[in-house]
N, CA, C and O of each residue as an XYZ file, in Angstrom:
400
protein
N      71.386    189.833    167.669
C      71.130    188.394    167.714
C      70.504    188.041    169.053
O      70.804    188.655    170.077
N      69.652    187.065    169.030
C      69.005    186.586    170.243
C      69.702    185.300    170.666
O      69.226    184.202    170.381
N      70.835    185.446    171.348
C      71.633    184.297    171.754
C      71.153    183.698    173.051
O      70.089    184.058    173.552
N      71.937    182.779    173.600
C      71.538    182.090    174.826
C      71.584    182.994    176.058
O      72.272    184.015    176.087
N      70.831    182.580    177.063
C      70.861    183.224    178.370
C      71.660    182.333    179.303
O      71.427    181.125    179.354
N      72.592    182.906    180.035
C      73.391    182.164    181.000
C      72.904    182.556    182.395
O      73.159    183.665    182.864
N      72.198    181.629    183.050
C      71.651    181.903    184.376
C      72.764    181.786    185.408
O      73.373    180.728    185.562
N      73.023    182.882    186.113
C      74.046    182.894    187.156
C      73.433    182.919    188.548
O      74.066    182.487    189.512
N      72.215    183.417    188.662
C      71.576    183.534    189.961
C      71.942    184.807    190.697
O      71.571    184.981    191.858
N      72.668    185.703    190.034
C      73.024    186.994    190.629
C      73.273    187.999    189.512
O      73.446    187.632    188.350
N      73.287    189.258    189.884
C      73.589    190.347    188.962
C      75.107    190.419    188.793
O      75.806    190.727    189.759
N      75.641    190.147    187.600
C      77.096    190.113    187.436
C      77.734    191.503    187.379
O      77.138    192.462    186.889
N      78.939    191.580    187.884
C      79.778    192.784    187.805
C      80.887    192.554    186.782
O      81.327    193.491    186.116
N      81.335    191.307    186.660
C      82.492    190.936    185.848
C      82.206    189.563    185.245
O      81.743    188.660    185.941
N      82.479    189.411    183.967
C      82.195    188.154    183.270
C      83.348    187.826    182.335
O      83.718    188.641    181.489
N      83.913    186.642    182.483
C      85.049    186.158    181.685
C      84.597    184.927    180.929
O      83.997    184.027    181.517
N      84.881    184.870    179.603
C      84.463    183.702    178.834
C      85.436    183.395    177.709
O      86.222    184.246    177.293
N      85.364    182.127    177.214
C      86.189    181.699    176.092
C      85.492    180.575    175.351
O      84.875    179.702    175.960
N      85.596    180.607    174.035
C      85.137    179.529    173.167
C      86.118    178.377    173.352
O      87.254    178.453    172.885
N      85.696    177.328    174.018
C      86.565    176.190    174.328
C      86.927    175.384    173.082
O      87.959    174.714    173.056
N      86.084    175.447    172.050
C      86.290    174.650    170.854
C      87.289    175.216    169.866
O      87.602    174.556    168.875
N      87.806    176.426    170.103
C      88.710    177.043    169.146
C      89.912    177.650    169.854
O      89.770    178.542    170.691
N      91.090    177.158    169.511
C      92.313    177.699    170.105
C      92.604    179.104    169.593
O      93.386    179.836    170.200
N      91.983    179.484    168.485
C      92.273    180.795    167.898
C      91.442    181.925    168.507
O      91.670    183.091    168.186
N      90.480    181.601    169.383
C      89.701    182.669    170.021
C      90.349    183.067    171.344
O      90.984    182.257    172.020
N      90.170    184.323    171.682
C      90.759    184.867    172.902
C      89.781    184.785    174.067
O      88.576    184.623    173.875
N      90.316    184.899    175.266
C      89.488    185.120    176.441
C      88.882    186.502    176.296
O      89.529    187.412    175.777
N      87.650    186.671    176.747
C      86.975    187.966    176.676
C      86.453    188.303    178.063
O      85.823    187.475    178.721
N      86.721    189.526    178.497
C      86.246    190.012    179.785
C      85.274    191.161    179.543
O      85.578    192.108    178.818
N      84.108    191.063    180.159
C      83.132    192.154    180.181
C      82.968    192.591    181.627
O      83.076    191.772    182.540
N      82.708    193.873    181.842
C      82.379    194.345    183.179
C      81.398    195.500    183.078
O      81.190    196.055    181.999
N      80.809    195.854    184.183
C      79.777    196.892    184.164
C      80.352    198.296    184.029
O      79.620    199.211    183.650
N      81.604    198.499    184.317
C      82.210    199.828    184.245
C      82.742    200.169    182.854
O      82.860    201.348    182.520
N      83.060    199.181    182.051
C      83.695    199.412    180.762
C      82.696    199.754    179.657
O      83.103    200.199    178.584
N      81.412    199.558    179.894
C      80.387    199.843    178.885
C      80.441    201.305    178.461
O      80.909    202.163    179.210
N      79.957    201.579    177.248
C      79.921    202.970    176.773
C      79.220    203.866    177.787
O      79.678    204.972    178.076
N      78.116    203.384    178.317
C      77.414    204.035    179.425
C      77.410    203.003    180.549
O      76.673    202.020    180.467
N      78.225    203.203    181.613
C      78.312    202.181    182.656
C      76.947    201.730    183.157
O      76.108    202.542    183.546
N      76.744    200.411    183.139
C      75.503    199.820    183.591
C      74.442    199.677    182.508
O      73.392    199.084    182.757
N      74.690    200.211    181.300
C      73.693    200.146    180.220
C      73.900    198.901    179.358
O      75.009    198.375    179.256
N      72.820    198.447    178.747
C      72.865    197.308    177.828
C      72.543    197.778    176.424
O      71.824    198.767    176.281
N      73.031    197.130    175.383
C      73.998    196.031    175.457
C      75.401    196.552    175.748
O      75.734    197.698    175.448
N      76.197    195.697    176.327
C      77.585    196.008    176.640
C      78.457    195.360    175.571
O      78.426    194.140    175.413
N      79.232    196.151    174.833
C      80.100    195.579    173.811
C      81.571    195.928    174.023
O      82.399    195.674    173.148
N      81.901    196.505    175.169
C      83.292    196.854    175.469
C      83.960    195.694    176.197
O      83.445    195.207    177.203
N      85.115    195.251    175.682
C      85.774    194.072    176.248
C      87.258    194.295    176.483
O      87.883    195.196    175.925
N      87.783    193.440    177.328
C      89.228    193.299    177.502
C      89.611    191.926    176.979
O      88.846    190.970    177.106
N      90.802    191.829    176.389
C      91.321    190.565    175.862
C      92.676    190.308    176.514
O      93.704    190.730    175.983
N      92.694    189.622    177.655
C      93.940    189.481    178.412
C      95.012    188.637    177.728
O      96.185    188.730    178.087
N      94.631    187.815    176.751
C      95.624    186.956    176.102
C      95.819    187.310    174.624
O      96.395    186.519    173.877
N      95.354    188.468    174.197
C      95.459    188.851    172.794
C      96.543    189.883    172.560
O      97.096    190.445    173.506
N      96.839    190.125    171.307
C      97.813    191.147    170.968
C      97.196    192.541    171.084
O      97.913    193.542    171.082
N      95.888    192.603    171.182
C      95.166    193.849    171.429
C      94.510    193.700    172.798
O      93.969    192.641    173.117
N      94.554    194.734    173.590
C      94.058    194.629    174.966
C      92.565    194.911    175.052
O      91.836    194.192    175.734
N      92.105    195.954    174.365
C      90.703    196.317    174.423
C      90.043    196.123    173.070
O      90.701    196.208    172.034
N      88.755    195.864    173.079
C      88.016    195.687    171.844
C      86.551    196.005    172.059
O      86.117    196.314    173.169
N      85.805    195.923    170.981
C      84.365    196.140    171.073
C      83.686    195.381    169.944
O      84.340    194.902    169.018
N      82.376    195.279    170.035
C      81.620    194.678    168.956
C      80.822    193.448    169.338
O      79.727    193.258    168.808
N      81.311    192.611    170.225
C      80.574    191.412    170.635
C      79.690    191.795    171.814
O      80.196    192.113    172.890
N      78.373    191.767    171.621
C      77.446    192.331    172.593
C      76.868    191.302    173.567
O      76.520    190.186    173.184
N      76.777    191.708    174.837
C      76.086    190.941    175.874
C      75.262    191.915    176.712
O      75.555    193.109    176.765
N      74.229    191.386    177.363
C      73.455    192.164    178.334
C      73.763    191.637    179.722
O      73.787    190.425    179.937
N      74.000    192.535    180.663
C      74.104    192.187    182.073
C      72.711    192.367    182.650
O      72.200    193.487    182.674
N      72.082    191.291    183.118
C      70.737    191.365    183.692
C      70.774    190.922    185.151
O      71.811    190.481    185.646
N      69.655    191.041    185.826
C      69.616    190.832    187.279
C      70.019    189.436    187.724
O      70.449    189.261    188.864
N      69.893    188.431    186.851
C      70.232    187.068    187.262
C      71.145    186.337    186.277
O      71.201    185.107    186.280
N      71.860    187.089    185.436
C      72.792    186.428    184.524
C      73.245    187.288    183.368
O      73.262    188.516    183.445
N      73.616    186.602    182.279
C      74.141    187.234    181.063
C      73.303    186.776    179.879
O      72.998    185.590    179.755
N      72.933    187.698    179.019
C      72.224    187.381    177.775
C      73.151    187.725    176.619
O      73.575    188.872    176.475
N      73.467    186.722    175.789
C      74.326    186.937    174.630
C      73.499    187.619    173.546
O      72.410    187.152    173.212
N      74.007    188.721    172.992
C      73.291    189.501    171.981
C      74.078    189.602    170.679
O      73.954    190.589    169.955
N      74.886    188.591    170.376
C      75.723    188.632    169.181
C      75.848    187.231    168.602
O      75.741    186.246    169.333
N      76.071    187.132    167.309
C      76.230    185.820    166.669
C      77.683    185.491    166.368
O      77.957    184.509    165.677
N      78.616    186.283    166.865
C      80.032    186.022    166.662
C      80.419    184.698    167.315
O      80.037    184.428    168.453
N      81.183    183.869    166.587
C      81.555    182.536    167.081
C      82.367    182.579    168.375
O      82.394    181.589    169.107
N      83.014    183.675    168.671
C      83.796    183.773    169.900
C      82.907    183.706    171.138
O      83.354    183.285    172.205
N      81.631    184.127    170.995
C      80.732    184.116    172.155
C      79.419    183.378    171.920
O      78.666    183.165    172.871
N      79.121    182.979    170.678
C      77.831    182.337    170.394
C      77.958    181.483    169.136
O      77.883    181.998    168.020
N      78.148    180.187    169.319
C      78.293    179.281    168.189
C      77.587    177.970    168.524
O      77.677    177.492    169.654
N      76.892    177.392    167.560
C      76.200    176.122    167.777
C      77.184    174.986    168.020
O      78.261    174.950    167.424
N      76.814    174.071    168.887
C      77.578    172.856    169.159
C      79.009    173.116    169.607
O      79.912    172.340    169.294
N      79.214    174.191    170.329
C      80.528    174.534    170.868
C      80.376    174.756    172.369
O      79.395    175.352    172.814
N      81.334    174.284    173.141
C      81.328    174.518    174.581
C      82.081    175.803    174.892
O      83.063    176.147    174.234
N      81.599    176.496    175.904
C      82.239    177.718    176.383
C      82.552    177.549    177.857
O      81.818    176.884    178.589
N      83.637    178.151    178.280
C      83.937    178.193    179.708
C      83.801    179.650    180.143
O      84.137    180.570    179.397
N      83.307    179.837    181.352
C      83.109    181.195    181.835
C      83.232    181.235    183.347
O      83.160    180.215    184.031
N      83.420    182.447    183.841
C      83.440    182.713    185.263
C      82.821    184.088    185.455
O      82.969    184.962    184.601
N      82.139    184.281    186.557
C      81.473    185.559    186.804
C      81.586    185.937    188.270
O      81.630    185.078    189.150
N      81.630    187.232    188.512
C      81.642    187.778    189.856
C      80.390    188.627    190.027
O      79.960    189.300    189.091
N      79.813    188.597    191.209
C      78.558    189.296    191.479
C      78.777    190.786    191.749
O      79.810    191.201    192.275
N      77.777    191.567    191.373
C      77.768    193.001    191.683
C      77.730    193.206    193.196
O      78.477    194.026    193.730
N      76.870    192.468    193.884
C      76.748    192.513    195.347
C      76.795    191.074    195.848
O      75.754    190.424    195.944
N      77.990    190.563    196.169
C      78.130    189.142    196.461
C      77.542    188.668    197.780
O      77.359    187.465    197.961
N      77.240    189.564    198.700
C      76.731    189.140    199.991
C      75.293    189.591    200.165
O      74.961    190.740    199.875
N      74.454    188.708    200.628
C      73.055    189.061    200.866
C      72.938    189.655    202.265
O      72.573    188.974    203.222
N      73.252    190.916    202.353
C      73.161    191.606    203.632
C      72.367    192.885    203.461
O      72.272    193.429    202.360
N      71.801    193.358    204.548
C      71.087    194.616    204.529
C      72.098    195.741    204.599
O      73.056    195.687    205.371
N      71.879    196.746    203.798
C      72.779    197.907    203.822
C      72.172    198.980    204.712
O      71.247    199.682    204.306
N      72.687    199.102    205.907
C      72.187    200.101    206.847
C      72.776    201.455    206.510
O      73.914    201.563    206.054
N      72.002    202.458    206.736
C      72.476    203.830    206.468
C      72.583    204.583    207.754
O      72.963    205.754    207.753
């Protein structure tokens, strides 16, 4: 699915989201390490911190250089006329030169 793009302004390392319109959906956590191939897209490996199951897969997102691209039509992450809440952490949060 060609879902929405969420502009973050940085390359995300960790992304937490929830369908605000449905009490029956869980919080979903994506990160760059949990992917089948770390750092590869699409990423469909998730953690569900408030569910009866801890880990899951199937709802796809892409981690890109300046945000998140939703690649699934599942209502938990991509539904028309529904608000979502999210939080993200940057891969490299400080704009500093890395000296060697």
